[in-house]
N, C-alpha and C positions, 0 to 999 in steps of 0.2 A: 430082641436079638442083639441090638447094638450094645446093650449093657453087659453082655457076656464076652464081648471081644476083648482080647488083651490090648493093653496100651490105649484103652478107651475109657477114661474115668467116668464115673456116674455124673449125671447132670443135676446140680443141686442149687443153681442160682438162676435168676431171670435172664442173665446174659449168656448162659451156657449154651442154650439151644441156638441162639442167633450166631454165636461164634462157631459152633460146630457146623451149622449149615453153610456158612461162608467157607470154612476149611474144606468141607466135602466138595463144594462147587469148584474151588480152586484146584483140588486134587483131581477132580474129574476132567477139568479143562486141560491141565498139564499132562495128565495121563493119556487123554485122547490124542493130543498132538504128538506126544512121545511115541505112541504106538503107530500113528499114521506115518511119522517120519521114518521109523525103522522099516515099516512095510514098503514105503516108496523106495527106500534105499535098496531093499532086497529085490523089488520088482525091476528097477532100472538096472541093477547089476546083472540080473539074469537076462533081461531083454536086450540090453545093449552091450553085452560082453564082446570082447574083441574078436573071438573066434568066428562069430557069425557075420561080422562086417556088414551091419544093417545100413540101410539108407535112411538117414535122419532128415526130417523136414525142418528146414531153417525158418525160424519165426522172427520176423523183423520187429515186431512189437504188437502189444495188445493193450489198449487202454482199459478194456473191461477187466483183463486179468490183473493189471497193476492196481486198479481201483479195488478189486476184490481182496488182494492180499494186504492192502493198506487199511481198508475200512473194516473188514471183519475182525482182525486182531485189535484195532483201535476200539471197536464197539465192545469186545469182550473185556479189554482192560478197563474201560470206563465203567462197565457194570461192576467189576471188582472194586474199583476205586470208590464209587458212590456207596456201594454196599458196606465196605470196610469203614469209610468215613462216617457213615451213620452210626455204626457200632461204636467207633471211637468217640464221637461226640456224646453219645449216651453215657459211655464209661467215664469221660472226662468231666461230667457235670453231675456230681452227687445231688440227690434230692435235698431240698432245704431242711426237711424234717428228719434227716437221717440220724440214727443213733451214732454218737461219736465215741471212738475209742482211740487212745493214744498208744503208740507203739515205739519202743526203744529196742533196737537191735544191737547186740554186743557179742563179742566172742565168748561163748558160743551159745547164746540163748536169746529167746524172745521175751520181752517184758511188756505186758499189756496193763493199761490202767483205764478204768471207766470213770466218767465224770462224777459218779456217785461215790467214788473212793475205793472200789474193789480193785485189787491188784492180782495179777496172775503171771505166772512164768511158764512158757511153752504150752499154754492152754488158753484158749479164748472162748468164752461163752457169749453167744449172741441169740437174739430172739428170732423165732421163725416168722417169715413174711414181712419183716421190717428192714429197710435199708440201713446198712452199717457203713459208716465212713471211718477209715483208718488214717490218722495223721501220724506219719512215721519219720524217724530220724535214727541215724547210727551213732553210737558212742565211740566207735573206733575206725573200722574200715568199711568198705562198701559191702552191703548185704543185698539180698533180693528176696522179697516175700512172694511165695508162690503157693496158691491154693488151687490145685488142679481140678477139683470137683466144681469149683466156682468159675473156672477159666479166668483167674485173676493172677497177674504177676506184675510187681512194681519194684524197681530198685529202691533201696533204702540207703541214703547217702549221709556221710558225716558233714555237719555244718549247714545242712539245708533240709527243710521239711518237704516231704513228698506225700501225696495222698492217693488213695484208691478207695473203691467202695464196691459193695455187692449187696444183693437182696436174696436171701435164702428161700428155697421152695420146699425143702424136705428136712424133717428133723433127723438127727443122728450125729455121728462123729466123723470128721473129715480131715484129710491130711493137710499138713502145713510144712513147707520146706524152705530152706535157703538155697537159691539156685545160682548164687555168685560165690565162687571160691574165695573163702575168707580166712584160711589158715588150716592148721593141721587137724582141727576137730570140726571142719566144715560139714562132714557127713553126719555128725551128731547134732547139728543145729536143726532139729525137727520139732514138731509139736502137733497139736490137733485143734480143730475148731469144733466146739460142741454147740449144735443148733437145738434150741429148746422151745417148747411151746411157750407162748407169751406169759401165761400164768406161772408156769414153772420158772421161767427166767426172772420174773419179778420177785418170786420167792427167793431165788438164789441171790439176786441183787441186794435184797434187803437183809440177808443173813450174812454170815461170815464175820471177818474181823476188820471191816472197813473203818478207817480212822478219820471220818469226815469226808466231805466231798473234795474233789480236786480243787475247786475254786476256793473253798475255805482254807485248804492247805496253802494255796498260793497267797491268800490274804494274810495269813500268819507270817509267812516268809517275807512278804512285802513289808510288813511292819518290823520284823526282826532286822531286815537289812537297812532300815532307816529311810525307805523311799518316801514315807509320808512327810518328811521334812521339806522336800522340794516340790513334790507333786500334791498340791492341795486342790480343793474344789472351790477356790475363789481366785481372785486376780492377784493375790499376794505371793503365790508360789514362784520359786525360781525355775521351776520346770513346768511343762505343759499340763493343763488340766486333762486327766485321762478318763474322765467320766464320759461314756459314750464314744470313746475313741475307736474301738475295734471295728474294722470294716469300712472306716471312713477315709476320705482322701486327706493327706497331710501335706501342707506346703512347707518346703524346705528353704533354708537360707540362700541356696544357690538358684532358686527359682523353679526347681523341679517339684512335681507333685507325685507322691507315692501313696499306695493304699496301706493302711495299718493292718496287715495280716500277720499270720504266725511268724513268717520269716522276718518281717520288719521288726516285730517285737523282740525276737531272739537277737537280731543284729544290734538293736538298740541297747540291750542289756550287756552284750559281750563287747561290742565295738561302738560305743555311743557317739564317737566323733565322726562316724561314717556318714550319717544323715542327720544333720542338725536342723531342728525345727525353726522356721522363720520367727524372729522376734525373741529368741532365747540364745544364751551364750553356751558354748561347749564346755560346761563345767562338770558334767556327770562323770564319775569314775567308772572304769571298766569292772565288770564282775567276772571276767574270764578267770577260770580256776577257782572261783568262790562258789558258784552254783553249778550243779551237774544237770544232765539232760532232763531227768525227772523233775527237778525243781524248776527248770525253765518251762516245762509243759504246765506245771501248776500255776506259775505266774501268768502264763498266757491264758489259762482257763479263768483266772481271776479277772483279767482284763476283759475277757469276753462277757463275764457275768455282769460287769459294769455297763455293758452295752445292750443287755437283753431286757425286753419289756417284762413287767411283772407277770408272774405265772401263778396260777391258783394251785394250792396244794391238792393232791388227789383226794377226792371224797369230801372236800371242804369248799365252802363258799368264800373263805378268807384268802386273800392273795398270799402267796408264799413270800417270806421275807427275803429280799435280796441281800447279798453280802454287804457288810458294812462299808460305806464309801470311805476308804482310807486314801486311796490313789493307787496307781499301778505302776509297774516297773518300766516304763519305756525310757524316757530320756530326761535327764536333769540338764537342760540346756541353759 
């Protein structure tokens, strides 16, 4: 019955049912108290209207009444808080084995790139039943990615990566919108998510015109930019050794410790003097205006590949070859 109601999108992700249940509960609670308040206003207006001049009993105080109107709303609000916090914590922590997709929003299109090298515009293919993590950034203004059937919405910001994730439960095509006004063609910034059976998704992923994996593209760019000159895999480099860097803590020259995540890598490439690694000099030039957002994503993917353990090729007992250790683009300090 619920599927046929207007303004009630189909549920196509693991979080959709939990989100809807919370929303229904909150609507029921607020609806109940709204109706009750209006009924009480009507009853009191009729019973104590001025023409009847009723005798009203004066109440000096009631501890039980005060406790009731304090504890009952508090209990209801705590149920809402704990329930919504549980959903938020699940949404905020993507599963470690999630399929990763990189997203660049720009006026007025969505650009998706898979680690295997497949690129899409305004259309995203994902496997059924597997968690998908989206790492997103805007090339110009603030956008917002909204997938109504998955109950997922996340702002996409210029200059900073944001993430969201979902796990699909039904194959099919689903809506994709931008819900942040981003210019004259905002209404046309739409697309679709195509959920495919795992076998069909693998066939789609291995076909097409992919020009190598995202990490291999980042490796080539890393070498073209001359990053290997300073970032070596020995102690002779003028920049930090980037092998195994991603996801690890980094000690800075000002005593702070930061984590080498996507935002750290991006800042290190565009504003290398912002966070200088302890023991190195701030000699790395900025690449602001030299590399675009897609290239930054490929460089970050290359750094991640330098930190990943060996993986075996599908259908083979031989370990898959990791990208050639050239070095990665973080900071020539």
